[in-house]
C-alpha positions in Angstrom: 0.0 0.0 0.0 2.9 2.4 0.9 4.6 1.5 -2.4 1.4 2.2 -4.4 0.9 5.5 -2.6 4.5 6.5 -3.2 4.2 5.7 -6.9 1.0 7.8 -7.2 2.8 10.8 -5.6 5.8 10.4 -7.9 3.6 10.3 -11.0 1.6 13.4 -9.8 4.8 15.3 -9.2 6.2 14.3 -12.6 3.1 15.5 -14.3 3.2 18.8 -12.5 6.9 19.2 -13.4 6.2 18.3 -17.0 3.3 20.8 -17.2 5.5 23.6 -15.7 8.3 22.8 -18.2 5.7 22.9 -21.1 4.4 26.3 -19.9 8.0 27.7 -19.6 8.8 26.4 -23.1 5.6 28.0 -24.5 6.4 31.3 -22.8 9.9 31.3 -24.3 8.5 30.6 -27.8 5.7 33.2 -27.6 6.6 36.3 -29.5 7.3 39.4 -27.5 4.3 41.8 -27.3 4.4 44.1 -30.3 4.7 47.8 -29.3 1.8 50.0 -30.4 2.3 51.8 -33.7 2.8 55.5 -33.6 1.6 55.9 -37.1 5.1 56.9 -38.2 6.9 54.0 -39.9 10.3 55.5 -39.4 9.7 56.2 -35.7 8.2 52.7 -35.2 11.3 51.1 -36.7 13.6 53.3 -34.6 11.7 52.4 -31.4 11.7 48.7 -32.3 15.5 48.7 -33.0 16.0 50.7 -29.8 14.0 48.1 -27.8 16.2 45.3 -29.3 19.4 47.2 -28.5 18.2 47.8 -24.9 17.4 44.1 -24.5 20.9 43.2 -25.8 22.4 45.6 -23.3 20.5 43.9 -20.5 21.7 40.5 -21.7 25.3 41.7 -21.9 25.1 43.2 -18.4 24.0 39.8 -17.1 26.8 38.0 -18.9 29.7 40.2 -18.3 31.2 39.8 -14.8 33.5 42.9 -14.8 31.7 45.4 -12.5 33.1 48.5 -14.2 31.9 47.3 -17.7 28.6 46.3 -16.1 28.1 49.8 -14.6 29.0 51.4 -18.0 26.4 49.2 -19.7 23.7 50.3 -17.2 24.7 53.9 -17.8 24.5 53.4 -21.6 21.1 51.7 -21.2 19.6 54.5 -19.1 20.8 57.2 -21.5 19.6 55.3 -24.5 16.1 54.8 -22.9 16.0 58.6 -22.4 17.0 59.2 -26.0 14.2 56.9 -27.3 11.6 58.3 -24.9 12.5 61.9 -26.1 12.3 61.0 -29.8 9.0 59.2 -29.2 7.6 62.4 -27.8 9.3 64.6 -30.4 9.3 62.6 -33.7 10.8 65.7 -35.5 14.1 64.8 -33.8 14.4 61.5 -35.6 17.0 62.8 -38.0 19.1 64.0 -35.1 19.7 60.5 -33.9 20.2 58.8 -37.3 24.0 58.5 -36.9 23.5 57.4 -33.3 21.2 54.6 -34.5 23.1 53.6 -37.6 26.7 53.7 -36.2 27.3 54.6 -32.6 24.8 52.2 -31.0 25.5 49.1 -33.2 29.2 49.6 -33.0 29.0 49.9 -29.2 27.0 46.7 -29.0 29.6 45.0 -31.3 32.4 46.0 -29.0 30.5 44.8 -25.9 29.7 41.5 -27.6 33.4 41.0 -28.4 34.2 41.8 -24.8 31.6 39.2 -23.7 33.0 36.5 -26.0 36.7 37.2 -25.2 36.3 37.5 -21.4 34.3 34.2 -21.4 37.3 32.3 -22.9 39.0 32.1 -19.5 42.5 32.4 -21.0 45.0 35.2 -21.1 46.8 36.1 -24.3 48.2 39.2 -26.0 45.3 39.6 -28.5 42.6 38.9 -25.9 44.1 41.1 -23.2 44.8 44.0 -25.5 41.3 43.9 -26.9 39.7 43.7 -23.5 41.8 46.6 -22.2 41.1 48.8 -25.2 37.3 48.2 -24.9 37.4 48.8 -21.2 39.2 52.1 -21.6 36.9 53.2 -24.4 33.7 52.8 -22.4 34.0 56.2 -20.6 34.3 57.9 -23.9 31.3 56.0 -25.3 29.2 56.8 -22.2 30.1 60.5 -22.6 29.2 60.5 -26.3 25.8 58.9 -25.4 25.2 61.7 -22.8 26.1 64.4 -25.4 23.7 62.8 -27.9 20.9 63.1 -25.3 21.9 66.7 -24.4 22.0 67.7 -28.1 18.3 66.8 -28.4 17.5 69.6 -25.9 19.4 72.3 -28.0 16.4 74.1 -29.4 14.6 73.9 -26.1 17.6 75.4 -24.3 17.7 78.2 -26.9 14.0 79.0 -26.3 14.6 79.0 -22.6 17.6 81.3 -22.9 15.6 83.7 -25.2 12.6 83.7 -22.7 14.9 84.5 -19.8 16.6 87.3 -21.7 13.3 88.9 -22.7 12.0 88.5 -19.1 15.1 90.1 -17.6 14.9 93.0 -20.0 11.2 93.7 -19.3 11.7 93.4 -15.5 14.7 95.8 -15.7 12.7 98.3 -17.8 9.8 98.2 -15.2 12.3 98.6 -12.3 11.5 95.2 -10.9 15.0 93.6 -10.9 17.2 93.7 -7.8 19.9 95.9 -9.3 17.4 98.4 -10.7 15.5 98.5 -7.4 18.6 99.1 -5.3 19.8 101.8 -7.8 16.4 103.5 -7.4 16.6 103.3 -3.6 20.1 104.8 -3.7 19.0 107.7 -5.9 16.1 108.4 -3.6 18.5 108.5 -0.6 20.9 110.8 -2.3 18.1 113.3 -3.1 17.4 113.7 0.6 21.1 114.6 1.5 21.5 118.2 2.6 24.7 120.0 3.4 24.9 122.3 6.4 27.6 124.9 6.9 
């Protein structure tokens, strides 16, 4: 009786394990949810390519054990997400990131994939060590370039803000509402009350 009970439990556990494995396999085979279309084919393609690049960065971050490279990848990923979010909100900026999408981002991913492959070899050699060192030293430059790409997207907005501030300062000064003008007015009033006694 104990033997029969044990066999029944084993079969039940095996069925559950098999069902869980089947669900995991189906989830892996299921296509990723397609992002909603923006109505702009070029923007849709850019956002799709961007999502693939971000997923590849996440994979590389998981694979590469070097903490410095991993931190650099996270920084690149965060900056890239901000770039794609900005362009999604401002489709007129698509042309501003064309070189970023066609050269800088794919070349960076190519270098990081090479680093992943070489560092996984577990051997030291002149070619491997030199390549790893060069990629590691290049990462700060790449991260700075990604930051500048994001910053450049705000160029027109920064110019508008600068213009608005200049106009506002001029109008406030004309109306005597700025600190410098107000203290100058106060000083001139004080000077008019000065009398000399002999």
